[in-house]
N, C-alpha and C positions, 0 to 999 in steps of 0.2 A: 444076486441074492439081496444086496443092499437096496437095489431098486425096488424089489418086491416088498421089503420091510418098510420102505418109505411110503408105499401105498397102504400098508397094513396099519401103520400107526394111527391114522384117523379112525379106522375101525376099532382098534384096541381101546381108544378113548371113548368113542361114540357108543359102542355096544353096551358097556356097563350103565351108561346114562339112560339108554333106552330100556334096559332091563329094570333099573330102579323106577323109572317112570311107569312102566307096566305094572309094577307092584302097587302103585297108587290106585289102580283100578279096583283093587280089593277093598271093600268097605272097612274091614277090620284094620287094615294098614292105615287108611285115612283117619280112622277114629283114634287109634293109639298114637299116631304121629302128629296129630293136630297141635298147632301152636297155641291153642286155647280158644275159648269162645268169648267174644266181646258183646257188649250191650247192643250194638248196632245189629249184629248178626241175629241175636236172640229176638229182637223186636221184628225184624224183617221176616224171620222164620214163623213168628206168631201172628203176622198180619191177618191171615185168613181166619184163624181162630177168633181174633178180636172182632173182625167184621161179622162173622157168623153170630157171635154173641150179641152184637148191636142189632143185627137183623131180628133176632128173637125178642129182644127188649122192645123194639119198635112195634112188633106185631102184638105183643102182650099189653103194652102201655098205650098203644095208638098215639105215640108221640112223633114229632118230627126231629130228625137227627142232625146235629151239628158236629162235625169232626174237626178237631184242631190239630194241625200238623205244625210242630214247632219244637222249641227247646224247653228248658226249665222255666222260661218266661211264659210258656203256654200251659204247662202242666196244671197250675192252680185252677184252670177252668173246670177241672174234674169235679170240683166241689161246689160249683155254682148252684146246681139244683137244690142241694141240701142247705145252702146258705140263704136262699131267698126269703124264708119266713122271718129271719131275724135281721135282715139287712135294713139299716137305718137310712140309707142314701136313696132308696128307690120308693116311689109311691106305690100303693096297692095296685093301681091300674097297670103299672109297668110289670109288677110281679106276676099278675094274672096272665098277661100276654106271654111272659117268658116261660111259664109253666107248661106251655104247649110244646116246648122244645126240650130235647135231651142233650145237654152239653157233655161232650166226651173228648178227653185229651189222651186217650189210651195209646194213640199213635204219635205221641210227642216224646222226646228224649233229650236229656241234657246235652247242650252244645251240638245240636244237630248240624250235619254237613250236607252239602248239595247232593252228593251221590246217595246218601241214606234217604234223603227226601225223595229223590227220583225212584229209589227202590220201593218206598212205601206207596208212592203214586202209582207205580206199576202194579203193585198188589191190589190197590183199589180198582184200577182199570180192569184187571182180570177177574175181579170178584163178581158175584151175582147180586151184591148189595151195594146200592149207591145212596149216600146220605143226601139230605135236602140241601145242605150247605157245607162247604169246606172252607175253613178259615186257615189261611197259610201265613205263618209268621215269617216276616222277611227281615230278621235281625242282620246286622252288618256282617257278623262272622260267618253266616250262612254262605256268603259269596267269596269266602277266602279259599282260593284254589289249593293252597298248601294244606289246609285242613282236610279237604276232600281227598287229596293225594295220600295223606296219612291214614285216613279211615279206609280208603280203597285197599291199601296195602295190608290191612288187618282183616279184611273180610273176604268171604267166598262169594263169587257171582257166577251164575250159570252161563254157559255159552249162549243160550237163548237171549238172556239179558244183554250180554255183550254185543251180540249181533244186532239186536233191536236198537240199541242206543249208541252204537259205535261212532256214527257220523257226528254226534254232538259232544263226544268226550274230548277233553283237552289232549294235546299231543302226547304228553307223558303217559297218560292213561291209555291212549290208543296203542302205544308201543308195548305197554305192560299187558294189554288185552291180547295182543298177538302171541306174546310169550305164554300167557295163561291158556290160550287155545291150543298151542303146540305141546305143552307139557302139563299133564294131569297133576303131577306132584306139585307143580308151582301153583296151579289153579286152586288146589285144596290147601295150600300152605303147609305141606307135610315136612316135618323135621325128622330126617332119617336117623340122626343121632339118637333121638328119643325112641324111635322104633327099635333100633339095635339094642339099646339099654333095656327096654321093656321085654323084648324077646329073650335076651340073655338071662333076665331075672324071672322069666316065665310070668311076667306081670302084664296081663292084657287089659288092665283097667283103663277107662277113659271117661271124659266128662260128656254126659249126655246133653243134647240141646233141650232145655226145659220147655215144657208145654204148660202154660200158665192157667191157674185159676185167677180170678180177679185179685184176690187178696195177695197171692204170691207176686203178682205183677207190681202191686203197690210197693211191696217190700224190695223187690229186685231193682226197680228203677228209682227208688227213693221218691215215690209220689206222695209221701206222707205229709199231712197237713202241717203248716207252720202258721200259727195265728199271730205271731209277733208283728208289731207295726210301729213306725216312727213317723214323725212329721218331717217336712221338707228339710229343715235345718238341723237334723238329728246328729250330724257328725261334728265333733269338737275339732278344734284346730290340730290337736295332737293326732286324732284319728284321720284327719285329712292328709297329714304328713305320712302316716303309716300306709295310707292307701296308695300313695305314690309308689312305694316299694312293691305292693301287690300288683299295681298296674304294669310295672316292668316285668313281673313274672308272666302275666297274661300275654304280653307282647313277645316275650322271649321263648316261652315254653307252652303256652296255652292256645286257646282258640284263635287268637289274633297273631300267632307266630308267623313271621315273614309274610305279612298280609299282602295278598295280591288277588285282586278281583278282575281276572281276565275276561274277555268277551264270551268265552265258553260257559262261564258260570251264569251269565245273564241269559245265554241261549238255552241252557238247560232249564232255568227257571221259567222262561216263556213256554218251553215245551211242556212242562208240568201243568201250567195253567191251561194250555190248549187241550191237553189230554182230558181234563175234567170238563171243559166246555163242550167237547165233542160228545161226552156222555150226558149232556144236559144237566150237569151238576152246577149249581150256583157257587161262585167263588168270591171271597173277599180277601184282600191282603191287608195285613196290619203290621206296623212298625212299633214294637214295644218301647215305652219310655225308659230312659235310664237316668239315674240321679245326676245332678249337675257336676258332681265331683268325678264320677265315672266318665261323663261326657268330656270334661276338660282334659283328663289324663289319657283316655283311650280313643275316643271317637272324634276328637277335634284337633289333633296335630295337623299342622299346616298342609303337608302333602296329602294326607288322608282326606281332609275336607275338600281340598282343591280338585282331586281327581275322582274320588269314589262317589261322593254324594250327587254331583250332577249326572253322572252315568246311571246311578241308582234310580233317580227320579224320572229320568228319560225312559228307562226300562219299565218302571211302574206304569207310566203313561201308555206304553206300547202293549201292555197286557189287556187293556180295554175292560178291566173289572174294577169294582169299587175299592178304594184304598182308605184306610183309617190310620191317621197318625196318633199313636198312643199318648203323645204329649197333651192332647186335648183333655184326657181323663183327669189330669192333675188339677183342672179347674174345679171339679166337683169332688174329687177324692185324692187329696195330696198326701198319701201315706205310702211308706216304703217298708219292705221287709229288709232289704239291704241296698247297696248302691246300684245293683243291676236288676232288681226285682221289685215290682209293686207289691204292696201288702195284699194278703188274701182277701181282706174286706172290700178291696176295690174291684175284684174280678166280676162280681155280679153287675156292677154299674158298667164295667167295660163290656160285658156280654150284651147288655141292653143297647149300648151305643153301637156295637158292631151289627146287631140285628137291624137297628134303625138305618145304618149306613147301607146295608145290603138290600134294603127295601122289604125286609121280612116282617116289619111291624107297621 
């Protein structure tokens, strides 16, 4: 009898797990048990809608489309078209050339990570609309593998997506992908304690994935215009000291936490560029400038500079596409919104320089 029980114990443990996991196949269970919707999931979910809208605008305006994929350092390109008339830094001839293009950063999101970028690229590859030019922001934190792991843990990815890109995922995410494939409840990030509480209270409410109008997207992702600007030396000595504390927070809890740019991050980036090239979409990569105070505290510590930047520029060279270093823009428009963002007034000039670099002007 004891022998039989010994063999039954695994079944006693395993069957409830299988039963709970089968419950996750019901949509209502997935919705009420969700751990919440984050910005990355919302943007990925709305990629097709955004691209369809761009396709309609292109047809009605007969303009050429430029899509910016990046972070809050790319979002201000959204306002370039409406800023052209009053821009004091560009000659009229340059403005005339730029009006042929529709600048759109609707697929940019604050503190973008590599897996989110891959998901957006996959959405573009699978769409019926291809832009004339894609500008990929290659900020340093994009290559932080720890940031991608954090965002991966928060988001749902389909089995099709996992199978398609499994070979280039970092080892930790490969292991997690296998678990997601085996267990539906894990794939959808279902919190069964929440399910039980809601069922007991007969509360089947849940958060719907939003489908945006353009105005709603501006509010949801905080794409709102910020016209403030300061000259290069705008920080006082006191503010510089205060920034040191802020820099520590970024490195301890933010986008630069436990910074590690493993080879898989570079491989994924090269894959993204190759996906666009195969669709005959022109690509340009740019590195946004950051203020000297930010550079000194976050981007220039000895170990970071010694290991990351040489590998970064070697990877850029291997893409075979034009590259623009945003530090160049400071010669003609040395204005800042804050220590890691150019002022809005500089983005029209930046857009012009990017078009020149890509051979579009």
